C-alpha positions in Angstrom: 85.7 28.3 138.5 82.6 29.4 140.3 79.5 27.2 140.6 77.5 25.9 143.6 78.6 23.4 146.2 75.0 23.0 147.3 71.9 25.0 147.8 71.0 27.3 149.5 74.6 28.3 149.6 75.4 31.2 147.2 77.5 31.0 144.1 81.2 30.7 144.8 84.1 32.3 143.1 86.9 29.6 143.3 89.1 29.7 140.2 91.7 27.0 139.9 93.6 24.8 137.4 95.5 21.6 137.0 98.8 21.7 135.1 98.6 18.4 133.2 102.0 18.8 131.6 103.5 17.7 134.9 101.5 14.6 135.3 103.7 11.5 134.9 102.4 8.4 136.8 100.5 10.7 139.1 98.1 9.2 141.5 94.5 10.5 140.9 94.2 11.3 144.6 97.3 13.6 144.8 96.8 15.8 141.8 98.6 19.3 142.1 95.7 21.8 141.8 96.6 25.4 141.9 94.2 28.2 142.9 94.4 31.6 141.2 94.2 34.5 143.5 94.6 38.3 143.2 91.9 38.5 140.6 88.6 40.3 140.7 86.1 37.9 142.2 83.7 36.5 139.6 80.6 34.7 141.0 79.2 32.6 138.2 77.5 29.3 137.4 75.6 27.6 134.6 77.5 29.4 131.9 79.4 27.9 128.9 82.9 28.6 127.8 85.4 28.0 125.1 89.1 28.7 124.4 88.9 31.6 122.0 90.9 34.4 120.4 93.4 34.2 117.5 95.7 31.9 119.5 93.1 30.1 121.6 94.5 31.6 124.8 91.4 33.4 125.9 88.8 31.8 128.2 85.6 33.1 126.8 82.7 32.7 129.2 79.1 33.2 128.0 75.8 33.6 129.9 74.8 31.7 132.9 73.9 33.0 136.3 76.0 35.7 137.9 76.0 37.5 141.2 74.7 40.1 141.1 72.1 38.7 138.8 71.7 42.1 137.1 75.3 41.9 135.7 75.1 43.7 132.4 77.8 41.8 130.4 76.9 38.4 129.0 80.5 37.7 127.8 83.5 37.9 130.1 87.0 37.0 129.0 90.0 35.7 131.0 93.4 36.3 129.3 95.6 33.4 130.3 98.7 35.4 129.5 98.0 38.6 131.4 96.0 36.9 134.2 93.2 39.4 133.9 89.4 39.5 133.3 87.8 41.9 130.8 84.5 42.6 129.1 85.1 42.9 125.4 83.3 45.4 123.2 81.3 43.3 120.8 79.9 44.7 117.5 76.2 44.2 116.9 76.3 45.5 113.3 75.7 41.9 112.0 73.5 40.7 114.8 72.0 41.8 118.1 73.3 40.7 121.4 71.6 37.4 122.3 69.6 36.8 125.5 71.5 35.7 128.6 70.8 32.0 129.0 71.9 28.9 131.0 72.1 25.2 130.4 73.5 25.5 126.9 76.7 24.2 125.5 79.0 26.1 123.1 81.6 24.8 120.7 84.3 26.8 118.8 85.6 26.2 115.3 89.1 26.6 113.9 88.4 30.2 112.9 87.6 31.2 116.4 83.8 31.4 116.0 81.8 30.3 119.1 78.5 28.6 118.3 75.8 28.9 121.0 72.5 27.0 120.5 69.4 26.9 122.6 69.4 26.9 126.4 66.9 28.4 128.7 66.2 31.6 130.6 64.7 32.4 134.0 65.0 34.7 137.0 68.6 33.3 137.5 69.5 34.9 134.1 67.8 38.2 134.9 64.8 37.3 132.7 61.2 38.0 134.0 60.0 34.8 132.1 61.3 31.3 131.9 61.5 29.8 128.5 63.5 27.6 126.2 65.4 28.8 123.1 66.4 27.3 119.7 68.4 30.1 118.1 72.0 29.8 117.0 74.1 32.8 118.3 77.6 33.0 116.8 80.3 35.0 118.5 83.5 35.8 116.6 86.1 35.7 119.3 88.8 37.1 117.0 87.0 40.1 115.6 84.4 40.4 118.4 81.1 40.5 116.6 77.7 38.8 116.9 75.8 37.0 114.1 73.2 34.3 113.9 72.8 31.0 112.1 69.6 30.2 110.2 66.4 29.3 111.9 65.3 27.2 108.9 65.2 23.6 110.0 66.3 24.4 113.5 65.3 21.7 116.0 62.9 22.3 118.8 63.9 24.5 121.7 65.9 22.6 124.4 68.6 22.7 127.1 70.9 20.3 128.8 72.1 18.7 125.5 75.6 17.9 124.4 77.3 19.7 121.5 80.4 18.3 119.6 82.0 19.8 116.6 83.5 17.3 114.1 86.6 17.8 112.1 84.5 18.6 109.0 82.8 21.5 110.7 79.5 19.8 111.5 78.2 20.3 115.1 76.3 17.3 116.5 73.6 17.9 119.1 72.5 15.0 121.2 70.0 14.6 123.9 68.7 17.3 126.2 65.3 18.3 127.4 62.5 20.2 125.6 60.1 22.8 127.0 57.7 20.0 128.1 60.4 18.6 130.3 60.7 15.6 128.1 64.0 13.9 127.2 65.1 14.1 123.6 65.6 10.4 122.4 69.2 9.3 122.1 68.4 8.0 118.6 67.6 11.6 117.5 70.6 13.5 116.2 70.5 17.1 115.1 73.4 18.7 113.2 74.5 22.1 112.1 76.9 22.5 109.2 79.1 25.5 109.9 80.4 25.6 106.4 77.0 25.9 104.7 75.2 27.5 107.7 72.4 24.9 107.4 70.7 22.5 109.7 70.8 18.7 109.0 68.0 16.8 110.6 66.3 13.4 110.5 69.6 11.6 111.3 68.8 8.5 113.4 71.3 6.6 115.5 71.1 2.8 115.7 72.7 0.0 117.8 72.4 -0.5 121.5 70.5 2.6 122.4 71.2 3.9 125.9 68.6 5.5 128.2 67.5 8.9 127.1 69.5 11.7 128.6 70.5 15.3 128.2 73.8 15.5 126.0 76.1 13.1 124.4 81.2 10.4 117.9 82.7 7.7 118.6 81.0 9.7 121.5 81.7 8.2 124.8 79.2 9.0 127.6 79.6 8.1 131.2 77.4 8.4 134.2 74.2 10.3 134.8 70.8 9.7 136.3 67.2 10.1 135.2 63.9 10.8 136.9 62.0 7.7 137.8 59.0 8.9 139.8 56.8 11.9 140.5 58.3 12.5 143.9 61.7 13.4 142.4 63.7 10.2 142.8 66.5 9.5 140.4 68.3 6.4 139.4 71.6 5.7 137.5 71.5 5.8 133.8 72.0 2.6 131.9 74.4 1.7 130.6 76.8 4.0 132.6 79.3 3.8 129.7 78.2 4.0 126.1 79.8 4.9 122.8 78.4 6.5 119.6 80.5 5.8 116.5 80.2 8.5 113.9 82.6 7.1 111.3 81.5 7.0 107.7 78.4 9.0 108.8 77.0 5.8 110.3 75.8 6.6 113.8 75.8 3.5 115.9 75.5 3.1 119.7 77.4 0.3 121.5 78.4 -0.7 125.0 82.2 -0.9 125.3 84.2 -3.3 127.4 86.0 -1.6 130.3 88.3 -3.3 132.8 89.4 -2.0 136.1 87.4 -0.6 139.0 84.4 1.2 137.7 83.8 4.6 139.5 80.4 5.3 141.1 77.8 6.6 138.7 77.9 10.4 138.8 76.2 13.4 137.3 77.0 17.0 136.9 80.6 16.1 136.3 83.0 17.4 133.6 84.9 15.1 131.2 87.9 15.8 129.1 90.0 13.7 126.7 93.7 14.3 127.2 95.8 12.1 125.0 94.2 8.7 125.2 92.8 9.3 128.7 89.3 10.6 129.5 89.3 12.4 132.8 86.1 12.7 134.7 86.1 15.4 137.4 83.9 16.6 140.3 80.1 16.2 140.0 77.6 14.4 142.1 77.4 10.7 143.1 73.9 9.8 142.2 71.6 10.5 145.2 74.6 10.8 147.6 75.9 14.4 147.1 78.9 16.2 145.5 82.3 14.8 145.2 85.8 16.3 144.5 87.2 13.0 143.1 88.7 12.5 139.7 88.5 9.3 137.6 90.5 8.3 134.4 89.5 6.0 131.6 92.2 4.8 129.2 90.7 4.6 125.7 93.8 3.6 123.7 92.6 0.1 123.1 89.3 0.6 121.4 88.2 -3.0 122.1 88.9 -2.8 125.8 88.9 0.5 127.7 90.5 0.5 131.1 89.7 2.4 134.3 93.1 3.5 135.8 94.2 5.0 139.1 97.1 7.2 137.9 97.5 9.7 135.1 100.5 9.4 132.7 100.0 12.1 130.1 102.0 12.5 126.9 101.8 15.9 125.4 102.9 17.1 122.0 102.6 20.6 120.6 101.2 20.5 117.0 101.7 23.8 115.1 98.4 25.5 114.7 96.9 28.8 113.6 93.4 30.0 113.6 92.9 29.6 109.9 94.8 26.4 109.5 93.2 23.6 107.5 91.9 20.8 109.6 93.3 17.6 108.1 92.2 14.9 110.5 89.7 12.3 109.5 86.3 12.5 110.8 86.2 9.1 112.5 84.4 10.1 115.6 84.2 11.9 118.8 84.8 10.9 122.4 82.6 12.6 124.9 82.5 12.2 128.6 79.0 12.9 129.6 77.2 13.7 132.7 73.5 13.2 133.2 71.1 13.7 135.8 69.5 16.3 138.1 69.8 16.0 141.9 67.6 18.3 144.0 69.6 21.0 145.7 72.8 20.5 143.7 73.9 22.6 140.8 76.9 22.5 138.6 78.7 25.6 137.5 77.5 25.0 134.0 80.6 25.0 132.1 82.5 27.6 134.0 85.1 25.4 135.8 87.7 24.4 133.3 91.0 22.7 133.2 93.8 25.1 132.2 96.4 22.8 130.6 98.6 25.3 132.3 96.2 27.7 130.6 95.7 26.3 127.3 98.8 24.1 127.6 99.9 21.6 125.0 97.8 18.6 124.5 97.8 15.6 122.2 94.3 14.9 121.0 93.1 11.5 120.2 92.8 10.5 116.6 89.4 10.8 115.1 87.9 12.7 118.0 87.0 16.3 118.9 86.9 18.1 122.1 83.6 19.6 123.3 82.4 21.4 126.3 80.8 20.5 129.5 77.4 21.6 130.6 75.2 21.7 133.7 71.6 21.4 134.6 69.3 23.4 136.8 68.0 22.0 140.0 64.3 21.3 139.9 64.1 20.4 136.3 62.7 16.9 135.9 65.1 15.5 133.4 68.1 13.4 132.9 71.2 15.2 131.7 74.7 14.6 130.8 77.6 17.0 130.4 80.2 16.2 128.0 83.5 17.0 126.6 85.0 15.3 123.7 88.2 15.3 122.0 89.4 15.0 118.4 92.8 15.0 116.9 92.5 17.7 114.5 90.8 20.5 115.8 90.2 22.1 119.0 86.7 22.6 120.0 86.0 22.9 123.6 84.6 25.2 125.8 86.8 25.7 128.7 90.5 25.9 128.3 92.1 24.3 125.3 94.4 24.3 122.7 98.0 23.9 122.4 99.3 27.4 122.8 102.1 27.0 125.3 101.3 29.8 127.7 101.2 29.9 131.4 100.6 32.3 134.3 103.7 33.0 136.2 103.5 31.6 139.7 103.8 34.0 142.5 101.3 36.2 144.3 98.4 35.2 142.2 98.5 31.4 142.6 98.9 28.8 145.3 98.6 25.1 145.9 94.9 24.3 146.3 92.6 21.4 147.2 89.3 22.1 145.6 86.1 21.5 147.5 83.5 19.2 146.2 82.0 21.0 143.2 79.3 19.7 141.0 80.9 20.2 137.7 
């Protein structure tokens, strides 16, 4: 939903979804998108979102830029069952409402708590000053209350990073840019333990280190670009496909083998793991403009990934409750990442999401966790990536998710739709 197609065009309010439960040997060029209509128009970009609520059937959108910019609510919720937007009343007894921000990335744990670290402010977020943040705001999406994580040991302020929550409740932050517009090295990993509410620092990744970028278990990253000159020229990140293995708490980068036709290098895209297939959507082809194309990477064979031209999704519905114990092993995360910043093009920062028919059934890949996508601001000289990851065990993810089998009835509020080229 929302976002920019290009500047100086205003924020748009498109709101659409893809029902992946119907995709059997479906060609990537003929995917059945559906646009939601009959809703209040919501013009937003650069926010971050998760599947929240007791049943993970709420699309919880935080922060970002809205039109009008003076919009008072920093949390807006879409109910996938009733097909309505609302602004929840959130208690501040245990913590004040945080500042509106952009270019952050949220994750959600099995108890329905949404963790929002860092990000940046500016005129686009109705702030008189532009600055970076390193606080940890926590939104309970079940009981609707704010609280904060500790600042002791918190990493430096940054934005445009990736965030992935592992099955053991540890959030891994990778990459991003700091307030000096410098990339955070891909070897530097910062972690937040949601069980002990403590930061874990000084973890260093080894192996074939990819170019620095903004976001990234096994974590798979794809695409992106980085600034190569003072005049604002960008080049494709190298390698375009990289994997960070997190098994046994050993963090090792590698360059995987991948057969098939490699897509063009893109940035500002979104990536999701559905079953064994990582789907990369929208974004910007480096230095060539936005695209509405989708690409799929089959990750079933860990020794040889494969770029495929059709989606054949198997979906199962695991029983799950908000307080259920997560029993999957923490063998890694897969994250599709976007990187880069291309002048004049902005992504809707985590606001466009896939509704698996609105949090429809999904089978997550073993040893991996889902995480959110993110976007970067135009004019920031940094390389970035947006990511999503997937893990069999727990749902984390900022836009749609989890396996509640709910849907919006088709009728007056939805129609077949061919989305325009978004940077997402």
